[in-house]
LOLUMTI-206661 format. One record per residue (C-alpha): residue number from 1; y, z, x; residue in three letters. Coordinates in steps of 0.001 Angstrom, whole numbers, plus 500000, padded with zeros to 6 digits. Example, Ala and Ser with C-alpha at 12.3 -4.5 7.8 and 13.67 -1.06 7.14 Angstrom:
// residues 2
rec n: 1, v: 495500, w: 507800, u: 512300, res: Ala;
rec n: 2, v: 498940, w: 507140, u: 513670, res: Ser;
//
This chain:
// residues 320
rec n: 1, v: 960570, w: 128954, u: 299543, res: Met;
rec n: 2, v: 960077, w: 127205, u: 296074, res: Asp;
rec n: 3, v: 963531, w: 126244, u: 293966, res: Asn;
rec n: 4, v: 963798, w: 127122, u: 290131, res: Ile;
rec n: 5, v: 965854, w: 125941, u: 287230, res: Leu;
rec n: 6, v: 967248, w: 129057, u: 285063, res: Leu;
rec n: 7, v: 968651, w: 128168, u: 281885, res: Ile;
rec n: 8, v: 969762, w: 130949, u: 279872, res: Thr;
rec n: 9, v: 972257, w: 132634, u: 277539, res: Pro;
rec n: 10, v: 975166, w: 134745, u: 279385, res: Asp;
rec n: 11, v: 974869, w: 137573, u: 277265, res: Phe;
rec n: 12, v: 975864, w: 140883, u: 278605, res: Phe;
rec n: 13, v: 974814, w: 139553, u: 282326, res: Gly;
rec n: 14, v: 971044, w: 139663, u: 281881, res: Tyr;
rec n: 15, v: 971165, w: 136820, u: 283616, res: Tyr;
rec n: 16, v: 972201, w: 137718, u: 286768, res: Lys;
rec n: 17, v: 969565, w: 140481, u: 286491, res: Asp;
rec n: 18, v: 966861, w: 137630, u: 286380, res: Ile;
rec n: 19, v: 968471, w: 135189, u: 288726, res: Thr;
rec n: 20, v: 968477, w: 138415, u: 291536, res: Asn;
rec n: 21, v: 965224, w: 139068, u: 290538, res: Glu;
rec n: 22, v: 963872, w: 135823, u: 291324, res: Leu;
rec n: 23, v: 965977, w: 135544, u: 294103, res: Ile;
rec n: 24, v: 964087, w: 138978, u: 295949, res: Asn;
rec n: 25, v: 960733, w: 137118, u: 294772, res: Gln;
rec n: 26, v: 961349, w: 134498, u: 297325, res: Asn;
rec n: 27, v: 962922, w: 131461, u: 294972, res: Tyr;
rec n: 28, v: 965963, w: 129818, u: 295445, res: Ile;
rec n: 29, v: 967554, w: 129649, u: 291800, res: Val;
rec n: 30, v: 970350, w: 127075, u: 290330, res: Asp;
rec n: 31, v: 971593, w: 129325, u: 286953, res: Trp;
rec n: 32, v: 973383, w: 127247, u: 283862, res: Tyr;
rec n: 33, v: 974064, w: 128861, u: 280894, res: Ser;
rec n: 34, v: 972233, w: 127641, u: 277694, res: Asp;
rec n: 35, v: 975941, w: 126557, u: 275792, res: Arg;
rec n: 36, v: 978180, w: 124122, u: 277614, res: Pro;
rec n: 37, v: 981053, w: 126143, u: 276169, res: Asn;
rec n: 38, v: 980705, w: 129641, u: 275899, res: Ser;
rec n: 39, v: 984142, w: 130634, u: 274152, res: Asn;
rec n: 40, v: 983983, w: 132156, u: 270635, res: Leu;
rec n: 41, v: 984849, w: 128605, u: 269147, res: Ile;
rec n: 42, v: 982211, w: 127175, u: 271115, res: Gly;
rec n: 43, v: 979684, w: 130098, u: 270158, res: Lys;
rec n: 44, v: 980385, w: 129729, u: 266625, res: Met;
rec n: 45, v: 979809, w: 125541, u: 266505, res: Ile;
rec n: 46, v: 976595, w: 126077, u: 267583, res: Ile;
rec n: 47, v: 975560, w: 128909, u: 264900, res: Arg;
rec n: 48, v: 976960, w: 126872, u: 262309, res: Leu;
rec n: 49, v: 976150, w: 123257, u: 263394, res: Asn;
rec n: 50, v: 975177, w: 122183, u: 266547, res: Lys;
rec n: 51, v: 975394, w: 118524, u: 265625, res: Lys;
rec n: 52, v: 979343, w: 119054, u: 265939, res: Leu;
rec n: 53, v: 978516, w: 119574, u: 269500, res: Met;
rec n: 54, v: 976034, w: 117185, u: 270696, res: Arg;
rec n: 55, v: 978578, w: 114703, u: 272817, res: Ser;
rec n: 56, v: 979176, w: 118147, u: 274901, res: Lys;
rec n: 57, v: 975534, w: 119030, u: 275246, res: Val;
rec n: 58, v: 974637, w: 115253, u: 276162, res: Ile;
rec n: 59, v: 977127, w: 115641, u: 278602, res: Lys;
rec n: 60, v: 976452, w: 119104, u: 279664, res: Tyr;
rec n: 61, v: 972529, w: 117690, u: 280329, res: Ile;
rec n: 62, v: 973821, w: 114964, u: 282714, res: Asp;
rec n: 63, v: 975916, w: 117680, u: 284427, res: Lys;
rec n: 64, v: 972586, w: 119520, u: 285315, res: Ile;
rec n: 65, v: 970845, w: 116651, u: 285966, res: Ile;
rec n: 66, v: 973506, w: 115090, u: 288539, res: Asn;
rec n: 67, v: 974111, w: 117964, u: 290089, res: Glu;
rec n: 68, v: 970199, w: 119314, u: 290916, res: Asn;
rec n: 69, v: 968215, w: 116627, u: 292526, res: Asp;
rec n: 70, v: 965714, w: 119046, u: 293478, res: Lys;
rec n: 71, v: 962195, w: 119289, u: 293465, res: Asp;
rec n: 72, v: 961466, w: 122103, u: 290875, res: Tyr;
rec n: 73, v: 958698, w: 123939, u: 290491, res: Lys;
rec n: 74, v: 959752, w: 125989, u: 287822, res: Tyr;
rec n: 75, v: 962401, w: 124916, u: 284989, res: Val;
rec n: 76, v: 962820, w: 128185, u: 282956, res: Val;
rec n: 77, v: 964984, w: 128124, u: 279569, res: Ile;
rec n: 78, v: 965587, w: 131483, u: 277534, res: Ile;
rec n: 79, v: 966445, w: 130382, u: 273927, res: Leu;
rec n: 80, v: 967948, w: 127157, u: 274476, res: Gly;
rec n: 81, v: 970813, w: 127809, u: 271596, res: Gln;
rec n: 82, v: 972989, w: 124079, u: 271941, res: Ser;
rec n: 83, v: 969567, w: 122129, u: 272538, res: Phe;
rec n: 84, v: 967842, w: 119940, u: 270476, res: Ile;
rec n: 85, v: 964452, w: 118268, u: 271502, res: Ile;
rec n: 86, v: 965951, w: 115609, u: 273076, res: Asp;
rec n: 87, v: 967831, w: 117552, u: 275633, res: Asp;
rec n: 88, v: 964104, w: 119462, u: 276757, res: Ile;
rec n: 89, v: 962911, w: 115413, u: 277313, res: Lys;
rec n: 90, v: 965356, w: 114277, u: 279562, res: Arg;
rec n: 91, v: 964978, w: 117596, u: 281560, res: Leu;
rec n: 92, v: 961278, w: 116769, u: 281652, res: Lys;
rec n: 93, v: 961992, w: 112984, u: 283086, res: Ala;
rec n: 94, v: 963961, w: 114148, u: 285579, res: Lys;
rec n: 95, v: 961897, w: 116916, u: 286684, res: Tyr;
rec n: 96, v: 958627, w: 115813, u: 286612, res: Lys;
rec n: 97, v: 956614, w: 118038, u: 288845, res: Asn;
rec n: 98, v: 958310, w: 121310, u: 287478, res: Ala;
rec n: 99, v: 956383, w: 123242, u: 285371, res: Lys;
rec n: 100, v: 958055, w: 123962, u: 282035, res: Phe;
rec n: 101, v: 958393, w: 127520, u: 281010, res: Val;
rec n: 102, v: 960063, w: 128882, u: 277874, res: Tyr;
rec n: 103, v: 960594, w: 132298, u: 276930, res: Tyr;
rec n: 104, v: 962062, w: 133370, u: 273868, res: Asn;
rec n: 105, v: 964094, w: 136497, u: 272742, res: Trp;
rec n: 106, v: 965189, w: 135945, u: 269626, res: Asp;
rec n: 107, v: 962268, w: 135849, u: 266895, res: Ser;
rec n: 108, v: 961665, w: 132670, u: 264936, res: Val;
rec n: 109, v: 963382, w: 133917, u: 261608, res: Asp;
rec n: 110, v: 966623, w: 134480, u: 263180, res: Val;
rec n: 111, v: 966803, w: 131458, u: 265367, res: Phe;
rec n: 112, v: 964260, w: 128327, u: 263726, res: Glu;
rec n: 113, v: 964704, w: 126050, u: 266537, res: Glu;
rec n: 114, v: 962185, w: 127953, u: 268486, res: Ile;
rec n: 115, v: 959115, w: 126182, u: 266869, res: Leu;
rec n: 116, v: 960690, w: 122768, u: 267800, res: Thr;
rec n: 117, v: 961688, w: 122890, u: 271188, res: Leu;
rec n: 118, v: 958434, w: 124846, u: 272419, res: Ser;
rec n: 119, v: 956448, w: 122033, u: 271875, res: Thr;
rec n: 120, v: 957596, w: 120443, u: 274814, res: Glu;
rec n: 121, v: 957020, w: 123245, u: 277590, res: Phe;
rec n: 122, v: 953692, w: 124279, u: 279287, res: Asp;
rec n: 123, v: 954119, w: 127989, u: 278652, res: Ser;
rec n: 124, v: 955730, w: 129761, u: 275891, res: Val;
rec n: 125, v: 956167, w: 133189, u: 275664, res: Met;
rec n: 126, v: 958140, w: 135846, u: 273472, res: Thr;
rec n: 127, v: 959247, w: 138692, u: 272951, res: Phe;
rec n: 128, v: 958167, w: 139291, u: 269631, res: Asp;
rec n: 129, v: 954434, w: 140043, u: 268516, res: Pro;
rec n: 130, v: 954658, w: 138684, u: 265118, res: Phe;
rec n: 131, v: 955424, w: 134986, u: 265936, res: Asp;
rec n: 132, v: 953432, w: 135780, u: 269392, res: Ala;
rec n: 133, v: 950147, w: 136058, u: 266935, res: Lys;
rec n: 134, v: 951452, w: 133169, u: 264330, res: Lys;
rec n: 135, v: 952561, w: 130563, u: 266288, res: Tyr;
rec n: 136, v: 949800, w: 131295, u: 269180, res: Lys;
rec n: 137, v: 952823, w: 131799, u: 271586, res: Phe;
rec n: 138, v: 952202, w: 134345, u: 274673, res: Thr;
rec n: 139, v: 953483, w: 138076, u: 273981, res: Phe;
rec n: 140, v: 956166, w: 138897, u: 276570, res: Leu;
rec n: 141, v: 958409, w: 142303, u: 275799, res: Pro;
rec n: 142, v: 961497, w: 142791, u: 277429, res: Leu;
rec n: 143, v: 962568, w: 144619, u: 280577, res: Phe;
rec n: 144, v: 964739, w: 146768, u: 282050, res: Tyr;
rec n: 145, v: 966217, w: 147117, u: 285769, res: Ser;
rec n: 146, v: 966782, w: 149297, u: 288543, res: Asp;
rec n: 147, v: 970260, w: 150840, u: 287367, res: Glu;
rec n: 148, v: 968880, w: 152217, u: 284046, res: Phe;
rec n: 149, v: 965931, w: 154281, u: 285894, res: Lys;
rec n: 150, v: 966668, w: 157936, u: 284816, res: Asn;
rec n: 151, v: 970130, w: 158396, u: 284000, res: Leu;
rec n: 152, v: 969852, w: 162607, u: 283846, res: Ile;
rec n: 153, v: 972709, w: 164302, u: 283299, res: Asn;
rec n: 154, v: 971911, w: 168161, u: 281900, res: Lys;
rec n: 155, v: 975999, w: 168661, u: 280653, res: Asn;
rec n: 156, v: 975810, w: 165415, u: 278288, res: Glu;
rec n: 157, v: 979132, w: 165145, u: 276939, res: Leu;
rec n: 158, v: 977140, w: 163362, u: 273602, res: Phe;
rec n: 159, v: 974903, w: 164296, u: 271533, res: Asp;
rec n: 160, v: 974916, w: 160590, u: 269783, res: Tyr;
rec n: 161, v: 975576, w: 157329, u: 271375, res: Leu;
rec n: 162, v: 975913, w: 153968, u: 269786, res: Tyr;
rec n: 163, v: 977197, w: 150607, u: 271293, res: Ile;
rec n: 164, v: 976134, w: 147619, u: 269729, res: Gly;
rec n: 165, v: 977211, w: 144108, u: 268254, res: Thr;
rec n: 166, v: 977992, w: 144249, u: 264775, res: Ala;
rec n: 167, v: 975484, w: 141939, u: 262997, res: Lys;
rec n: 168, v: 974237, w: 141542, u: 259206, res: Pro;
rec n: 169, v: 971604, w: 144078, u: 258518, res: Gly;
rec n: 170, v: 972986, w: 146320, u: 261250, res: Lys;
rec n: 171, v: 975844, w: 147793, u: 259032, res: Ile;
rec n: 172, v: 973850, w: 149497, u: 256107, res: Glu;
rec n: 173, v: 971525, w: 151647, u: 258412, res: Asn;
rec n: 174, v: 974044, w: 152506, u: 260904, res: Ile;
rec n: 175, v: 975883, w: 154432, u: 257987, res: Asn;
rec n: 176, v: 973361, w: 156333, u: 256933, res: Lys;
rec n: 177, v: 972838, w: 157496, u: 260556, res: Ile;
rec n: 178, v: 976909, w: 158574, u: 261068, res: Leu;
rec n: 179, v: 976655, w: 160542, u: 257614, res: Lys;
rec n: 180, v: 973595, w: 162519, u: 258852, res: Met;
rec n: 181, v: 974748, w: 163289, u: 262067, res: Ile;
rec n: 182, v: 978154, w: 163529, u: 261594, res: Asn;
rec n: 183, v: 978467, w: 167332, u: 262585, res: Gln;
rec n: 184, v: 977619, w: 166319, u: 266062, res: Lys;
rec n: 185, v: 979494, w: 164426, u: 268824, res: Lys;
rec n: 186, v: 979348, w: 161123, u: 269146, res: Ile;
rec n: 187, v: 980354, w: 158319, u: 270790, res: Phe;
rec n: 188, v: 980625, w: 155127, u: 268597, res: Phe;
rec n: 189, v: 981117, w: 151661, u: 269492, res: His;
rec n: 190, v: 980472, w: 148746, u: 266883, res: Met;
rec n: 191, v: 981730, w: 145339, u: 268543, res: Tyr;
rec n: 192, v: 982797, w: 142230, u: 267428, res: Ile;
rec n: 193, v: 983852, w: 139320, u: 268816, res: Gln;
rec n: 194, v: 987345, w: 138437, u: 267279, res: Ser;
rec n: 195, v: 988816, w: 139328, u: 263700, res: Arg;
rec n: 196, v: 987787, w: 135856, u: 262797, res: Leu;
rec n: 197, v: 984119, w: 136672, u: 262907, res: Val;
rec n: 198, v: 984625, w: 139742, u: 260767, res: Phe;
rec n: 199, v: 986421, w: 137493, u: 258285, res: Ile;
rec n: 200, v: 983620, w: 135024, u: 258505, res: Tyr;
rec n: 201, v: 980793, w: 138291, u: 257925, res: Tyr;
rec n: 202, v: 983767, w: 139471, u: 255362, res: Tyr;
rec n: 203, v: 983166, w: 136708, u: 252552, res: Phe;
rec n: 204, v: 979514, w: 135874, u: 253550, res: Thr;
rec n: 205, v: 977788, w: 139379, u: 253734, res: Asn;
rec n: 206, v: 978636, w: 142473, u: 251145, res: Lys;
rec n: 207, v: 978272, w: 145120, u: 254456, res: Glu;
rec n: 208, v: 980835, w: 144020, u: 256186, res: Phe;
rec n: 209, v: 983288, w: 144496, u: 252607, res: Arg;
rec n: 210, v: 982063, w: 148195, u: 252509, res: Met;
rec n: 211, v: 983663, w: 149090, u: 255917, res: Thr;
rec n: 212, v: 987086, w: 149537, u: 256928, res: Lys;
rec n: 213, v: 988467, w: 147525, u: 259520, res: Thr;
rec n: 214, v: 988610, w: 150398, u: 262214, res: Asn;
rec n: 215, v: 984989, w: 150891, u: 261898, res: Phe;
rec n: 216, v: 984646, w: 147794, u: 264687, res: Tyr;
rec n: 217, v: 986210, w: 147682, u: 267940, res: Lys;
rec n: 218, v: 987279, w: 144124, u: 269416, res: Tyr;
rec n: 219, v: 986564, w: 145036, u: 273280, res: Asn;
rec n: 220, v: 983573, w: 144816, u: 275269, res: Lys;
rec n: 221, v: 982075, w: 147983, u: 276671, res: Ile;
rec n: 222, v: 981086, w: 146911, u: 280313, res: Ser;
rec n: 223, v: 977459, w: 147344, u: 281780, res: Arg;
rec n: 224, v: 979410, w: 150027, u: 284108, res: Lys;
rec n: 225, v: 980436, w: 151865, u: 281259, res: Ser;
rec n: 226, v: 977519, w: 151703, u: 279129, res: Leu;
rec n: 227, v: 975608, w: 152954, u: 282045, res: Leu;
rec n: 228, v: 978099, w: 156367, u: 282301, res: Glu;
rec n: 229, v: 978266, w: 156501, u: 278239, res: Tyr;
rec n: 230, v: 974380, w: 157027, u: 278768, res: Met;
rec n: 231, v: 974056, w: 159144, u: 281357, res: Arg;
rec n: 232, v: 976273, w: 161793, u: 279252, res: Asn;
rec n: 233, v: 974634, w: 161255, u: 275954, res: Ser;
rec n: 234, v: 971211, w: 162935, u: 274527, res: Lys;
rec n: 235, v: 970235, w: 160578, u: 272354, res: Ile;
rec n: 236, v: 970645, w: 156890, u: 271681, res: Ile;
rec n: 237, v: 970655, w: 154809, u: 268621, res: Ile;
rec n: 238, v: 969744, w: 151392, u: 268367, res: Asp;
rec n: 239, v: 969642, w: 148856, u: 265535, res: Ile;
rec n: 240, v: 968120, w: 145890, u: 265723, res: Pro;
rec n: 241, v: 969754, w: 142829, u: 264052, res: Gln;
rec n: 242, v: 967862, w: 141788, u: 260563, res: Lys;
rec n: 243, v: 964766, w: 140327, u: 260998, res: Asn;
rec n: 244, v: 964358, w: 140529, u: 264132, res: Gln;
rec n: 245, v: 960840, w: 142402, u: 265202, res: Lys;
rec n: 246, v: 960829, w: 142310, u: 269105, res: Gly;
rec n: 247, v: 962096, w: 144758, u: 270773, res: Leu;
rec n: 248, v: 965600, w: 145117, u: 272251, res: Thr;
rec n: 249, v: 966653, w: 145184, u: 275973, res: Met;
rec n: 250, v: 968274, w: 148971, u: 274841, res: Arg;
rec n: 251, v: 964928, w: 150331, u: 273691, res: Thr;
rec n: 252, v: 963768, w: 149467, u: 277712, res: Phe;
rec n: 253, v: 966988, w: 150850, u: 278766, res: Glu;
rec n: 254, v: 966553, w: 154040, u: 276881, res: Val;
rec n: 255, v: 963448, w: 155082, u: 277723, res: Leu;
rec n: 256, v: 963637, w: 153788, u: 281427, res: Ala;
rec n: 257, v: 966661, w: 156197, u: 281545, res: Ser;
rec n: 258, v: 964735, w: 159174, u: 280453, res: Asn;
rec n: 259, v: 966589, w: 159478, u: 277063, res: Lys;
rec n: 260, v: 965473, w: 160344, u: 273369, res: Lys;
rec n: 261, v: 965949, w: 156802, u: 270964, res: Leu;
rec n: 262, v: 966481, w: 156437, u: 267214, res: Ile;
rec n: 263, v: 965675, w: 152820, u: 266009, res: Thr;
rec n: 264, v: 965398, w: 151238, u: 262675, res: Thr;
rec n: 265, v: 962229, w: 148972, u: 264796, res: Asn;
rec n: 266, v: 958650, w: 150823, u: 263115, res: Ser;
rec n: 267, v: 956934, w: 148479, u: 265509, res: Asp;
rec n: 268, v: 957631, w: 150470, u: 268025, res: Ile;
rec n: 269, v: 954728, w: 152876, u: 267029, res: Ala;
rec n: 270, v: 952153, w: 150174, u: 268174, res: Asn;
rec n: 271, v: 953321, w: 150218, u: 271593, res: Tyr;
rec n: 272, v: 951522, w: 152215, u: 274517, res: Asp;
rec n: 273, v: 954968, w: 154256, u: 274883, res: Phe;
rec n: 274, v: 955595, w: 155921, u: 271748, res: Tyr;
rec n: 275, v: 955715, w: 159520, u: 271066, res: Ser;
rec n: 276, v: 957438, w: 161271, u: 268770, res: Arg;
rec n: 277, v: 958935, w: 163522, u: 270996, res: Asp;
rec n: 278, v: 960955, w: 160609, u: 272778, res: Arg;
rec n: 279, v: 961262, w: 158498, u: 269706, res: Ile;
rec n: 280, v: 962584, w: 158734, u: 266138, res: Leu;
rec n: 281, v: 962114, w: 155653, u: 263619, res: Ile;
rec n: 282, v: 964891, w: 155597, u: 261069, res: Phe;
rec n: 283, v: 963276, w: 154197, u: 257989, res: Thr;
rec n: 284, v: 964680, w: 154965, u: 254182, res: Ser;
rec n: 285, v: 962583, w: 158143, u: 253782, res: Arg;
rec n: 286, v: 964547, w: 159967, u: 257423, res: Thr;
rec n: 287, v: 966421, w: 162978, u: 256376, res: Asn;
rec n: 288, v: 968705, w: 165162, u: 257838, res: Ile;
rec n: 289, v: 966123, w: 167695, u: 258667, res: Tyr;
rec n: 290, v: 963845, w: 164947, u: 260255, res: Asp;
rec n: 291, v: 967091, w: 164317, u: 262577, res: Ile;
rec n: 292, v: 967496, w: 167575, u: 263611, res: Asp;
rec n: 293, v: 964138, w: 168258, u: 264256, res: Glu;
rec n: 294, v: 964838, w: 165265, u: 266648, res: Phe;
rec n: 295, v: 967602, w: 166777, u: 268132, res: Tyr;
rec n: 296, v: 966096, w: 170040, u: 269100, res: Lys;
rec n: 297, v: 962439, w: 168761, u: 270066, res: Thr;
rec n: 298, v: 962166, w: 168938, u: 273922, res: Asn;
rec n: 299, v: 960807, w: 165615, u: 275960, res: Leu;
rec n: 300, v: 957222, w: 166665, u: 276640, res: Glu;
rec n: 301, v: 955407, w: 163432, u: 276807, res: Ser;
rec n: 302, v: 955616, w: 161345, u: 280628, res: Asp;
rec n: 303, v: 955253, w: 157797, u: 280471, res: Phe;
rec n: 304, v: 955538, w: 155300, u: 283411, res: Asn;
rec n: 305, v: 957557, w: 152208, u: 282688, res: Met;
rec n: 306, v: 957116, w: 150345, u: 285577, res: Asp;
rec n: 307, v: 955320, w: 148057, u: 283904, res: Lys;
rec n: 308, v: 958598, w: 147002, u: 281847, res: Tyr;
rec n: 309, v: 960441, w: 146545, u: 285067, res: His;
rec n: 310, v: 961845, w: 143360, u: 285604, res: Ile;
rec n: 311, v: 960432, w: 143082, u: 288596, res: Lys;
rec n: 312, v: 956879, w: 142592, u: 286590, res: Asn;
rec n: 313, v: 958468, w: 140555, u: 283967, res: Trp;
rec n: 314, v: 959541, w: 137957, u: 286409, res: Val;
rec n: 315, v: 955854, w: 137470, u: 287566, res: Lys;
rec n: 316, v: 954157, w: 137476, u: 284124, res: Arg;
rec n: 317, v: 956875, w: 134669, u: 282899, res: Leu;
rec n: 318, v: 956008, w: 132568, u: 285930, res: Leu;
rec n: 319, v: 952179, w: 133012, u: 286062, res: Glu;
rec n: 320, v: 951389, w: 132963, u: 282255, res: Asp;
//
């Protein structure tokens, strides 16, 4: 069995999905977060000024190296939010025989450090088709896992479901959609990490000054609860953050669950699974009539989503 060093964000437990699938494919996995500190203050410092975390990141790389004196076949890094190129060079100097694989599930417009970090890797992949073409990365869309397959319930409690994290560029669109569906049964949960984050966004982004404080929720929805809410909803709404062009994880989860999707990402029309009975692209021209017609439309298209299952995603990640 081959060894893999896996370094990823700890976002919503997706690292567990990837780790478990690698184990299923007979790898021994050592996982680490791509941040030395995952508490709220640490996350904000990394986003605002990574230099303030340099001493901690250097010690964190020391920790990874000291704890793992192994012959790795692969070192896989997703995003690497707290790292600079010197950190990657140190890992490469330690694990000389490993193939270094880099995957981006943010767009370059959102996380510009991708362009610098990626220069030290043997293989660079992205979920963003525009970044892939512009920077000559390999295009690899995101994935879904087994638990999201066919979440069918004929007696759904909700007509519409939105569960997401508050980010600039989302608020205006979600408000427009909510006004158009306000006569329906809706479960709405706009999560924000803390009141401190709300205050920061309030003073830096006018979208947040146009909403009431009760618009936001400070408790996370667990993955188990998300699955139940999805099972009990007819249509799921997905609003990617501003400047994000790649399809979100939620997109693949919704389509694998055999539910309808409303999304503001117009590039979804270029994917092989796109169909108008299953996906509504919300734009500035979308009106109440469009949404009502979409709500009434029966699911007729039949598309096999196996291609986007995490099993195949992992294979492509390592074999590129």
